[in-house]
DRENDO-1510 file (C-alpha; in Angstrom, 1 decimal, always signed):
<recs>
REC; n; res; u; v; w
REC; 1; MET; +15.6; +0.1; -1.8 .
REC; 2; SER; +12.1; +0.3; -3.6 .
REC; 3; SER; +11.6; -1.5; -6.8 .
REC; 4; GLU; +11.1; +0.8; -10.1 .
REC; 5; LEU; +7.5; -0.7; -9.7 .
REC; 6; ILE; +6.7; +0.9; -6.6 .
REC; 7; LYS; +5.9; +4.8; -6.8 .
REC; 8; ASP; +6.5; +6.9; -3.9 .
REC; 9; ILE; +3.3; +9.4; -3.4 .
REC; 10; THR; +2.3; +12.3; -1.3 .
REC; 11; ASP; -0.6; +13.8; +0.2 .
REC; 12; ALA; -0.8; +16.2; -3.1 .
REC; 13; SER; -0.7; +13.0; -5.7 .
REC; 14; PHE; -2.9; +10.5; -3.8 .
REC; 15; THR; -6.1; +11.5; -5.4 .
REC; 16; LEU; -4.4; +10.9; -8.8 .
REC; 17; ASP; -2.3; +7.8; -7.9 .
REC; 18; VAL; -4.7; +6.1; -5.8 .
REC; 19; LEU; -8.3; +7.3; -6.0 .
REC; 20; GLU; -8.3; +7.7; -9.8 .
REC; 21; SER; -6.3; +4.5; -10.7 .
REC; 22; GLU; -7.7; +2.3; -13.2 .
REC; 23; LEU; -6.0; -0.6; -11.1 .
REC; 24; PRO; -6.4; -1.7; -7.7 .
REC; 25; VAL; -3.7; +0.1; -5.8 .
REC; 26; LEU; -2.1; -1.2; -2.6 .
REC; 27; VAL; -0.6; +1.8; -0.5 .
REC; 28; ASP; +1.8; +1.1; +2.0 .
REC; 29; PHE; +1.7; +3.6; +5.1 .
REC; 30; TRP; +5.0; +3.6; +6.4 .
REC; 31; ALA; +7.9; +5.6; +7.8 .
REC; 32; GLN; +11.8; +5.7; +7.8 .
REC; 33; TRP; +12.2; +4.9; +11.4 .
REC; 34; CYS; +9.9; +1.8; +11.1 .
REC; 35; ASP; +11.8; -1.5; +11.4 .
REC; 36; PRO; +8.7; -3.5; +10.5 .
REC; 37; CYS; +8.2; -1.2; +7.6 .
REC; 38; LYS; +11.7; -1.9; +6.2 .
REC; 39; LYS; +11.1; -5.5; +6.6 .
REC; 40; MET; +7.9; -5.5; +4.3 .
REC; 41; ALA; +10.0; -3.5; +1.6 .
REC; 42; PRO; +11.4; -6.6; +0.0 .
REC; 43; ILE; +8.0; -8.2; +0.2 .
REC; 44; LEU; +6.1; -5.5; -1.2 .
REC; 45; ASN; +8.8; -5.5; -4.3 .
REC; 46; GLU; +8.0; -8.8; -5.0 .
REC; 47; ILE; +4.3; -8.2; -4.8 .
REC; 48; ALA; +4.6; -5.2; -7.1 .
REC; 49; GLU; +6.6; -7.7; -9.8 .
REC; 50; ALA; +4.0; -10.7; -8.9 .
REC; 51; TYR; +1.1; -8.3; -9.9 .
REC; 52; LYS; +2.4; -6.3; -12.4 .
REC; 53; GLY; -0.3; -4.9; -14.7 .
REC; 54; LYS; -3.1; -6.2; -12.1 .
REC; 55; LEU; -2.1; -4.0; -9.1 .
REC; 56; THR; -0.2; -0.9; -8.6 .
REC; 57; VAL; +1.8; -0.9; -5.3 .
REC; 58; VAL; +2.9; +2.7; -4.1 .
REC; 59; LYS; +4.2; +4.0; -0.6 .
REC; 60; LEU; +3.2; +7.0; +1.5 .
REC; 61; ASP; +5.5; +8.2; +4.2 .
REC; 62; VAL; +3.3; +9.0; +7.3 .
REC; 63; ASP; +5.8; +11.6; +8.5 .
REC; 64; GLU; +5.9; +13.7; +5.5 .
REC; 65; ASN; +2.3; +13.3; +4.7 .
REC; 66; HIS; -0.3; +13.8; +7.4 .
REC; 67; ALA; -3.6; +14.6; +5.8 .
REC; 68; THR; -4.0; +11.3; +4.0 .
REC; 69; PRO; -3.1; +8.7; +7.1 .
REC; 70; ALA; -5.5; +11.0; +9.1 .
REC; 71; LYS; -8.3; +10.8; +6.6 .
REC; 72; PHE; -8.1; +6.9; +6.4 .
REC; 73; GLY; -7.3; +6.1; +10.1 .
REC; 74; VAL; -3.9; +5.0; +10.0 .
REC; 75; ARG; -2.8; +4.6; +13.4 .
REC; 76; GLY; -0.3; +1.9; +13.4 .
REC; 77; ILE; +2.6; +1.2; +10.5 .
REC; 78; PRO; +3.1; -0.6; +8.4 .
REC; 79; MET; -0.4; -0.3; +7.2 .
REC; 80; MET; -1.1; -1.7; +3.6 .
REC; 81; THR; -4.8; -0.5; +2.6 .
REC; 82; LEU; -6.1; -1.8; -0.7 .
REC; 83; PHE; -8.3; +0.5; -2.7 .
REC; 84; LYS; -10.3; -0.5; -5.8 .
REC; 85; ASP; -12.4; +2.0; -7.9 .
REC; 86; GLY; -11.1; +4.8; -5.4 .
REC; 87; SER; -12.5; +3.1; -2.3 .
REC; 88; VAL; -11.0; +1.3; +0.5 .
REC; 89; VAL; -11.5; -2.7; +0.1 .
REC; 90; ALA; -9.5; -3.6; +3.1 .
REC; 91; ASN; -6.6; -3.0; +5.8 .
REC; 92; GLN; -3.6; -5.0; +6.7 .
REC; 93; THR; -1.6; -3.6; +9.8 .
REC; 94; GLY; +1.6; -4.9; +10.8 .
REC; 95; ALA; +4.6; -6.8; +8.8 .
REC; 96; VAL; +3.1; -10.1; +7.5 .
REC; 97; PRO; +5.1; -12.9; +5.4 .
REC; 98; ARG; +4.5; -12.7; +1.6 .
REC; 99; PRO; +1.9; -15.7; +1.9 .
REC; 100; GLN; -0.4; -13.9; +4.2 .
REC; 101; LEU; +0.1; -10.5; +2.2 .
REC; 102; GLU; -0.9; -12.2; -1.2 .
REC; 103; SER; -4.0; -14.2; +0.4 .
REC; 104; PHE; -5.0; -10.6; +2.0 .
REC; 105; ILE; -4.8; -9.3; -1.5 .
REC; 106; GLU; -6.5; -12.0; -3.4 .
REC; 107; GLU; -9.3; -12.6; -0.7 .
REC; 108; SER; -9.9; -8.6; -0.8 .
REC; 109; LEU; -10.2; -8.3; -4.5 .
REC; 110; LYS; -12.6; -11.4; -4.9 .
REC; 111; GLN; -15.0; -9.9; -2.3 .
REC; 112; ASN; -15.0; -6.4; -3.9 .
</recs>
């Protein structure tokens, strides 16, 4: 279901995969049972392809990884959190169409 450009990460790999990444990282906090999360999957695949080399897209299953969602205040899913230079830049909660997600990414990267 996920593109080969999207990596599944865990609490254990979060620091290396996200906080220490040289590229900005869009983290998709999701769960298997979440229908809106499933609706976002193809959009995230398209984003990963469109932003290849400029942005990394990763997925973190909130049911299997509790520490990271708690640390970053994830209260609803899907939640896309954009990290740059190891810090949270912005959050987008809920399923959104691709143009809205692209606008969120572009505006967030411009401001930071």
